[in-house]
N, C-alpha and C positions, 0 to 999 in steps of 0.2 A: 533511263536520261545518261548520256554522255556524261562524262567525266573533263570531254577535252573540248577543246574553242576548235574544230577541224578549219575554220577560215582562216584562224592565226598560223598557217603555215609559214613554210619557206620563201615562197614566191610572194605573200602578203606582206613580208617583214621586206625583201628585195624591194618591192615597190615601195614602201614607204620610206625606204632609203633613197628610193632615185627620184620619188618626189621632195626629199628633203625634210620630209613631218619629223624626221628621226635620225640619228646618225648612229653609223658602225659603232663610234664607242659608247654609246648611250644602249646602244642590243648588249654587248658586250657586256656590261654593267648590269645591267638586268637579269641578265642570265645567270651572272654570280652572284646575284641576290636571288635567285628563287635558289641555286643550287645550297647557297648557307642556310635557306631556309627550310627545304626538302631533303638534301644530302643525308642530314644525322638520323632520319628516319628509314630511309630506302637504301643507302648504301649504293647511289647507281655509280655514283664517280670515282674514281680509284687516283688521280692525279688530273690538277690542273697546272696551267700555263698564264696567269694573271696578266702580270706585268708584260710578258709577248705580246699576248691576244690585244692590251687595250692600245701599244705600240703599233702593230700591225694596220689596228683599227682609224690610229689619227694617221699612219705615213704612206699606207700601201693603196695603188691607185684602182678603185674597183669598179672603173666605167667601162661597159659594153661588157660586165660579167654576168650571168645569172642569175647568181645568189652573191650578188657582188654587194661584202659586209655583213653577213649573215653568218652566226656562229654556230659550231657544229664542233660534239664531241666524236672522237676516234673509237673505235673499239678496242680495247686493251687485249689484242690477238691480231699479228696477221697487217697490222695499219700502225706502220711505224715512221717517224719523224724523227730525221737525224734531232741528237742533243736532247731526246725525251725516252721515260723509260720504254722499256721495250721486254715486261716480265711475262707474258703470256698466262698471268694467274696464278705464276710457278712459284713456291719458295725458292727452288735451284736460282732462277735467273731473278731474283729480287734486287739485285745492284745492277744488271745488266740495260745499258743505256744504248738505244739507237745509233748505228754509225753513219746511217743513210734515210732518206726518204723513199717511201714503197713508190712505185707506179700508180696505185690508187691513191692514196693522200695527197702526192700531188699534184693529179688530176682534179682533186675537188679544193686546192687552194689555186690550182687555176679560172675557176669557175667563183672563184670570189669568196668561197669562203673561209672564214675565221676558224681556227682551230683553237677550241677554250681548254680541252684537256682529252682525257680517255675515262673510258667505263667500265665498268668491273665485268670478269668473263670465269667460268669454271677455270678451274687450272688444266692450259693445255685444248679447251673447248672440248672437252671429254664428255660431259653429261647435258641432260638437259632442261637442267636447273643451275642457277649460277650462285653457289656457296664453295667458292674458296678459300684455303686453311688460309692462304694468302692475307684475304682481306676482309672475309668473313661475307655472310649470305646479305644478295641483293635482293630488295622488298616491292611487293607490289602496289604501286598508287593506287588502286581501287580498293584493297585492303591489304595492310602490311604485315598481317599476319601467312600471307599468302606469297609462294614464287613468283617474279616476271617471266620464269622458265629461263631456256641458257639454248647457245651458249650465247646469244647476245643479248641477254637479261639486264644488264645494266642498261644498253643502249634503248630498250622498250622503256624500261623504269625513266629514262633522263626524257624522253620526249614524251611518255603518257603523263607528266608531273609535269611538264613545260617547263623544264629546264633550258631545251632547244626544238626548233622546231623538226629539226631530223636529226640522225644521229647512224654514224656509220655502222654495218653491221657484216655479217657475214654467215655461210649458210653451205655447212657441209654434213647434214645429216636434217635439215627442219630446224639451222639455227637462227635465221629470221622469220620464219610463219611461226612456228612454236611461242617464242615470245609477244611477234602479233596476234595470235589467237590470245593468250593469256591476258594481254592487255588493252584490249580494244585499238589496234595498229595496222597500217596496211603493210603488209611484209610481202614486198616479191622476192622471190629466188631468179634472176635472169637465166636464158639460154647457159649455157656448158660455154665456157670461150666469150664472151659477151662483155666483161669488164676487166680492165687492169690487172695483171699481177706481176709480181718481181719485184727489182731489179732479182737476179739467182733464182729464180725458178721457172722452170717450163709449163708446168701442171701443179696445182693442189690437191692432195690426195687425188691422184688420178683423174683428177677432173670435175672431181668429187664437190671440190670445196667452192665457193664463189664469196666476193666480196659486193657487199652491194648497202644499201639501207634501210631504217623503218622510218616511216613519215607516218603524217596524220591522214594523207588529202594524196588522191588517185592524182591529181595535176602534178603534186610534187615527185610523187612514184614516176609519173611521163616524166619530167624535166631532169629528174637525175638519170634517167633512162640515157636521155640525150645527149647530156654530160657526159656519162660513163661510159658510152656504147664506144666501144674501139675495135683494129682491127691490129693486133702484133707482128711483126715478123717473124717474131722468136718465137711464139708461146704455142706450145704445144697443139690449143686449141683456137679454132677461130671460128667466128660466124659472121656473115656479111654483115656490113652498116645496114641499117634501117632507114634508106634514105629521104623519106618522108617526113621522118622525124616523131617523135613518139606525142610533142605538147600537141603537134598539128593535126596528126591521128585523131585528139580528141574533139577537136572543131567540128571531125565531119558524123553526122549520127549512123549507127549502125543500120546496114542498107539492107542485111539480111539475116535471116534467123538462123542460130548457132542449131548444129546437131548437140548436142548434151547428152553423156552418160552420165550416171549417178549410182555412187555402191555407198552404203549404209556398212561394210563390212569390212572389220580390221585384216589388212593384209597380213599379218602371224597371227592370228585365228586366236585375236584377244576381244574381248568384251567393250562396247561402245555405250559410255552413256546415252542414255535417255534425251538429255539436254542436247548433245551432239547430234543426235537422229534427228531431235526438232531443228535444231538449225537450218542443216541440210532439207529435212522434209517444206520447210517453210520458205527456203530459195526456190525449191523444187515448185512450189506453188507459184512463187513469184515471176520465175524465167516463162513458167507456161501461160503466164499474163501477158508476158509481153510478146508472146508471139514464137518463143522458140520450143523446137521439137526435143524434149525429154525421155529419156529412158532408162530405167535399171538397169546397168549390167556395169558388170566387173572385166577387166580385163584375163584374159587367165596366163599369169606370172603365179609361181611357187615364193611369196612374199617372204616364208621363211628361209627359203633356200636361198632368195637377195638379201636378206637381211645377214645370213650367216656370212655370204661373201664381202658383205660389208664390214664386218669385226674383222677377217680375216684380212682384207684391205687397210684398214685402222690396227692392227695389230703392229703390220710392217710397218704401215709408214711411223708409228711410234717408236721403233726399234729403230730404224734408217736415222731418228732425230736424237735417241738418245745417244746415240753411237755417236754422230756428230758433238754433241755436248760433252760427251766423255774426251774425245779428239781434243778441243778447246781447252778443257779442266786440265787434260793431261791426268787423271786419275776415272778409276772404275766407278760408276753408281749404285748405289746400294740400296735397299728400301727406305730407309732415313730419308731421302733426297726429294721424296715425290709421296703424293698421294696415292693411296693403295688402288684407286681403280687408273690410276698409271701403270705403277707397278705391273700389275696384272697384264696391261697392252703390250707395256715395253718387251715382259718376258715371253709371252704367247708369239709376239713377232719373231725372235729370236731362233724359234724351231719349225716356221714353215719354208715350207720347200717352194724354189722358184718356179716351178710346176703348180702347184697348190696357187701360189699368189694369180701364176698366170692363169690359171682355170677360174678365179673371181670373176678379171676383167672380162672373160668370155661369158661369164652367166648374167655382167650387164649388160655384153653387146647384144645379147639375146634378147633380155628384157627391153632393150629398146627397139629391136627389129619387132616385138610382138607389139609395142605400142606405135609403132609406125604403119602398122596393120590395122590396128584398132584405131586411130587418128583417119583410117579413109571411110571410116562409118561414121565416125564423130570427131567433131572440130574439139571438145573441151571435155574434160573428165573433171567432175563433181565431187567429193569427199567433203567429210570431216576435216578440219585445218588439225584439229587434235582430239583426241576421242573422249576427252572429259577439260573440266576448267581446271587453273592452276592449283598445282599441290601446294601442301603448306608448307611454309620454311621449317627446315629442320625433319622432312618426314624420313623414317628411317627405313633406307633401299635396300641395305640387307641385314640379315641376321648373324647371331654371332659364330654361327655353323659356316652360313657363306664366307665371313670374315675371315674365319681360320682358314677355308680354301684357297682363298685371295692371298693370302701372306706366304702360304705354302707352294706357290704356283710352280715353283720350280722343281719341286719335287713329283712330277706328273711328264707324263708323253705327250706329245703334242694334241692328240685328239681330247686328252683332259684338259690341258687348257683350254684349246677351244669352248669346251664344254663349258669351263669356268666362264670364261668373257660371257656365252651365252647367259649364264644363270646369274651372273652379277648383275644385268641388266633386267631379271626377269619383273621386278616389280616398278621400273622406272619406263621399259619399253612400251609396255600397255597403255602407259596415256598418250603418247607421240607416235603412235605407229604409220602415221601416213606420209610421213615428210622425205623419207630415204629416197623413196621409190626417186622421184624427179631428179636427183643427184647423179642418180646411178644411171638413168636415162640420157640425162644431161638436157632432160627440157625445163622449160620455164614453166613456173607453179607460183602462185600466189593465195594468201591467206587476207579474207575481207573478215571486216568487225562486223557482223550480223546479228548477235546475236546475245541476251545476258539472260543469265542462269537465273534460280530461284534466290539464289546468294546474291546476285549481285555482282556476278564474276562474268568478264568478257568472255566469248569463245566463238573462236573464227569458222568459217567456211573457205574449203580449199579449191580454188579451180588450175585444173594442169592445162598446157596448151602445147602443141607440135611445137619444133624446134624453131627459134625463130619468130614465134609468133605471140610476144609480148604484148603485140599490139592487141591481140583478141582480149587478152586477160583485163587489159586497162579500160577497152569498149565496155565490159562487162561491169566492170566496177565503176567506171565513172556513171553507167545507167542507174545501178544501185544504190549509188550513193546520190546522183542527182534524185532517186525516188525516196528516199529520206528509208533507205532498207540499214543505212547502218546506224550503230548505237550513238 
C-alpha cells in the first residue's frame, strides 16, 4: 500500500487554483506546515524562502501557466536562484549566494511554479546517498532509518512525504532514478540535451548530467517534459522538440505492442537482490498480458569498462571545478576543505592525460552505437532501477584501510589513483549499478514505482528508450499506473 496520494499531484493543485477552490498562498502555507512537521525527521529541505514565496503567491499573475501557483523545491545543486544559497552541499561553499538564476530555474518560474526552498544533496552530488557533512543525512519517508538515495535524495524525500507535489532534481549517473526507486516515485532522466542548461555552460559532465524533476504521477512527468523541453542554440547537445506534446501523447492509447528486452544482470557484474529480480519479472509478466513482446537479452556492452570511463570523466570534471574555486578563493585547496570522496576525485583528475580523457568519451560513443543497434531489434530495455532497496542511513561504505588509501591518494601514480576511485565505491556501486549507462549513451530512462519489498521499502524498475523517445517511456508508465501496477 503506497503512502503517496498520487492523485494530489502538481496538475491537481494547478487545477484547484484555476477553479479558485484554493489560492496559491494557501498552498504555499500548506507546504510550509508539512515541512515544519516532517523536515525535523527527514532533513529533506535545507533552505526556505517563506516570506518571498508568500509574497509571490499574492503578487504574481499565474493565468495561463500550466503549474500556476504550485509550490516547488529546487535541488540544492545546479539549480540556482539569484539571491539564494548555492552551496552544492559543500562546506567549502557554505556561504556562497547565487548571483544569477539558471535557465532551468527560470523555466520553472515561467511555468508558474513558486520556489519555496532547496533540498538536501550529497557534497557536489558525488554519492548515491544524501549524507553531506554540511547538512547531515536525509531520511526516507517510508522508514527514516533508511536513505532516500542520492544525489536527489532531499528532493525525493520532499515529494514522497507530501511537502511538495514536484521537486527539482538532476541525474548524472542515476541521481533521479535511484531516489525514485528508493522512495516510490516516478523518476525520468530525459534525453541528453532535452532540458535547459546554463548560463555559463554548454554541457554538464560532458552531457551525462541533466536537470529534470521527481514526481508522483506520469501525467506530471509528461507536463514537466512539455514545460522543460527546449532547443538552446548555445548548448553543446540538442534534441529536436517533441511537437505533439507529452501530455497530448498520453491521451492516445498505445497503438502497437512494444518489443522489449529485459535483463536481471548487473552491468558491473555485482549481485542483484531477489527483490529486484522479482520486480522485473512481475513487470515482464504484466507486459506479456498487455501483448508486448518480451525477451531476456542484455546489450553487449562492457559495463565495467564503461563505469571506469565514467569515473575518469568525473575525476577530470571535479579537478576543473576545484581549480576554478581555487582561482576564486585565490588559494590552494587542502584535504580539510572537502569531504574525502571529493578529495579523491579532485586529485585523481589532476593526473589524467588529455588522451585518456578523450578515450573515455570514445567509450561512451561506442556504447551509444551498441545501444542504437540494440534498439533496431528492441524498442525498450527493462532492468531493475536499483539492485536493492534503500540502504540504512550511516552505513559504512569504506573501512579504515580504504579511508587511509583515500587520504594518501596524492602519493600514488595515476593508474593507482583510478584504482582508489574504483575501490572507494566498491560497496555502494553494486546497489545502484543500472543508472549510469543511459547517462553515457544519452538515452532517456525512467524508474517506475512497482514493487514493495518484504520490509516495506519501495523498489523500482527501469525502462530505457532510444534517444528522443520519452513518449514511449511515458506510454508504458501510463498503462502501468492506470492498471494499478504502481505501489
